[in-house]
DOMISE-760573 format. One record per residue: x, y, z of N, C-alpha, C, CB in turn; residue in three letters. Coordinates in pm, whole numbers, padded with zeros to 5 digits, always signed. Glycine has a CB too. Example, Ala and Ser with C-alpha at 12.3 -4.5 7.8 and 13.67 -1.06 7.14 Angstrom:
+01319-00569+00780+01230-00450+00780+01320-00330+00780+01131-00447+00905Ala +01285-00225+00708+01367-00106+00714+01290+00003+00787+01408-00060+00572Ser 
//
This chain:
+10196+17802+04161+10187+17693+04067+10059+17712+03986+10190+17556+04141Unk +10073+17700+03856+09954+17718+03774+09876+17588+03761+09993+17770+03635Unk +09760+17597+03700+09668+17484+03691+09727+17368+03611+09537+17528+03629Unk +09798+17398+03500+09855+17292+03416+09961+17213+03493+09916+17352+03288Unk +10043+17281+03569+10147+17213+03646+10084+17124+03752+10242+17315+03711Unk +09981+17173+03817+09912+17095+03919+09844+16973+03857+09808+17183+03992Unk +09780+16991+03742+09714+16880+03674+09816+16774+03632+09635+16931+03552Unk +09932+16817+03582+10036+16724+03542+10089+16647+03663+10149+16798+03471Unk +10113+16716+03772+10163+16653+03893+10063+16549+03945+10190+16759+04000Unk +09936+16581+03949+09835+16487+03996+09819+16367+03903+09702+16557+04011Unk +09832+16390+03772+09822+16281+03675+09936+16182+03692+09820+16335+03532Unk +10056+16233+03707+10173+16146+03725+10165+16071+03858+10303+16229+03717Unk +10121+16140+03962+10111+16076+04094+10003+15968+04097+10082+16181+04200Unk +09896+15985+04020+09786+15890+04021+09807+15774+03924+09658+15961+03988Unk +09902+15785+03832+09926+15680+03734+09981+15556+03804+10024+15729+03624Unk +09936+15439+03762+09987+15316+03824+10136+15301+03795+09910+15192+03774Unk +10211+15268+03895+10354+15250+03883+10385+15101+03888+10430+15326+03994Unk +10487+15059+03814+10531+14920+03820+10607+14900+03951+10620+14882+03696Unk +10574+14796+04022+10641+14766+04148+10690+14621+04144+10545+14789+04269Unk +10783+14590+04229+10832+14454+04238+10730+14370+04315+10973+14449+04307Unk +10717+14245+04277+10625+14155+04346+10662+14142+04493+10624+14019+04280Unk +10789+14131+04518+10841+14133+04653+10807+14014+04739+10794+14252+04718Unk +10829+14032+04868+10814+13920+04962+10673+13865+04971+10858+13964+05097Unk +10573+13948+04955+10435+13900+04966+10401+13803+04853+10336+14020+04965Unk +10433+13841+04730+10407+13753+04617+10488+13624+04628+10438+13824+04484Unk +10612+13636+04675+10698+13520+04692+10641+13425+04797+10841+13564+04732Unk +10595+13480+04908+10536+13399+05014+10409+13328+04970+10506+13484+05134Unk +10324+13399+04895+10201+13338+04844+10234+13225+04747+10113+13444+04774Unk +10332+13247+04664+10372+13144+04568+10427+13021+04640+10478+13200+04470Unk +10512+13042+04739+10567+12929+04813+10458+12851+04887+10672+12977+04912Unk +10360+12922+04940+10249+12855+05008+10174+12766+04910+10154+12959+05070Unk +10151+12816+04790+10084+12736+04687+10165+12613+04650+10060+12819+04563Unk +10297+12631+04637+10384+12516+04605+10378+12410+04714+10530+12562+04585Unk +10383+12454+04838+10380+12359+04950+10245+12288+04959+10409+12431+05081Unk +10137+12358+04929+10004+12294+04928+09999+12185+04821+09893+12399+04902Unk +10057+12212+04705+10060+12110+04600+10148+11992+04640+10111+12171+04468Unk +10258+12019+04708+10345+11910+04753+10273+11822+04856+10475+11967+04814Unk +10200+11883+04947+10124+11806+05046+10020+11719+04975+10055+11901+05148Unk +09954+11774+04875+09855+11697+04800+09921+11582+04723+09778+11788+04703Unk +10040+11608+04669+10113+11505+04596+10152+11391+04690+10238+11565+04529Unk +10205+11427+04806+10242+11325+04905+10119+11245+04948+10309+11391+05028Unk +10009+11314+04975+09887+11245+05018+09836+11151+04909+09779+11347+05055Unk +09846+11196+04784+09805+11111+04673+09890+10985+04661+09810+11188+04543Unk +10015+10998+04703+10105+10881+04699+10094+10796+04825+10250+10927+04682Unk +10013+10842+04923+09993+10765+05045+10091+10796+05156+10000+10622+05014Unk +10154+10913+05151+10251+10951+05253+10211+11083+05317+10393+10963+05193Unk +10278+11119+05425+10254+11246+05494+10374+11337+05471+10229+11225+05647Unk +10348+11457+05421+10456+11553+05392+10526+11592+05522+10399+11679+05321Unk +10659+11587+05521+10736+11628+05637+10771+11517+05734+10662+11730+05709Unk +10720+11397+05711+10750+11284+05800+10862+11201+05735+10621+11195+05825Unk +10971+11179+05809+11083+11103+05751+11043+10958+05722+11203+11105+05846Unk +11100+10905+05615+11072+10768+05574+11199+10686+05596+11025+10761+05424Unk +11193+10583+05680+11312+10500+05699+11344+10420+05573+11293+10406+05819Unk +11471+10405+05545+11511+10328+05427+11520+10415+05304+11414+10214+05403Unk +11498+10355+05189+11507+10430+05063+11380+10511+05037+11534+10333+04946Unk +11395+10617+04962+11282+10705+04930+11208+10652+04808+11331+10851+04906Unk +11075+10635+04816+10998+10585+04701+11003+10683+04583+10852+10561+04742Unk +10987+10630+04464+10992+10710+04342+10883+10818+04341+10978+10621+04219Unk +10767+10788+04396+10658+10887+04398+10698+11010+04480+10529+10825+04457Unk +10768+10988+04591+10812+11099+04674+10919+11180+04602+10866+11048+04809Unk +11007+11112+04531+11110+11181+04453+11045+11269+04345+11208+11080+04389Unk +10938+11219+04284+10868+11298+04182+10800+11419+04245+10764+11211+04109Unk +10742+11401+04364+10680+11514+04434+10785+11620+04469+10609+11465+04563Unk +10902+11574+04514+11009+11667+04550+11061+11742+04427+11123+11593+04618Unk +11069+11674+04314+11113+11740+04190+11013+11847+04148+11132+11636+04077Unk +10886+11814+04159+10782+11913+04127+10786+12033+04221+10645+11849+04133Unk +10811+12006+04349+10821+12114+04447+10939+12204+04415+10834+12058+04589Unk +11051+12146+04376+11168+12225+04340+11144+12313+04219+11286+12134+04314Unk +11075+12259+04119+11043+12336+03999+10949+12452+04033+10979+12245+03892Unk +10852+12425+04117+10756+12528+04157+10827+12639+04235+10644+12467+04242Unk +10916+12601+04327+10990+12701+04407+11081+12786+04319+11072+12632+04516Unk +11138+12725+04215+11221+12802+04122+11137+12906+04048+11290+12708+04020Unk +11014+12870+04014+10924+12967+03950+10889+13079+04046+10795+12897+03900Unk +10880+13049+04175+10852+13152+04276+10963+13255+04281+10833+13089+04414Unk +11087+13210+04265+11199+13305+04265+11186+13403+04150+11333+13230+04256Unk +11141+13356+04035+11120+13445+03921+11005+13542+03947+11093+13364+03793Unk +10901+13494+04013+10786+13580+04044+10826+13692+04140+10670+13497+04104Unk +10913+13661+04232+10955+13761+04331+11031+13875+04265+11042+13697+04439Unk +11094+13850+04152+11175+13952+04085+11104+14018+03967+11303+13891+04038Unk +10985+13973+03933+10912+14026+03818+10830+14149+03857+10820+13919+03758Unk +10845+14258+03780+10761+14375+03812+10613+14345+03789+10803+14496+03727Unk +10528+14389+03879+10383+14371+03865+10316+14507+03873+10327+14275+03974Unk +10215+14530+03792+10149+14661+03795+10063+14679+03918+10064+14680+03671Unk 
//
């Protein structure tokens, strides 16, 4: 193998490749969403994950809607190529 071929091979191997965000990025995103949901519940005076007897308050419904939107964005992040 001559020097030019070796230099080309090393350059291509060292170049940053686009990779999928994958499970790690998805997990980090979901953790962030859940942290925001816990803060939202706490701000409304409730504890995240504890069942509420009777009807669900509007503040909790708003927190759940925000959590759903955030989780949907996580699905997009998991499929987006990242350098």
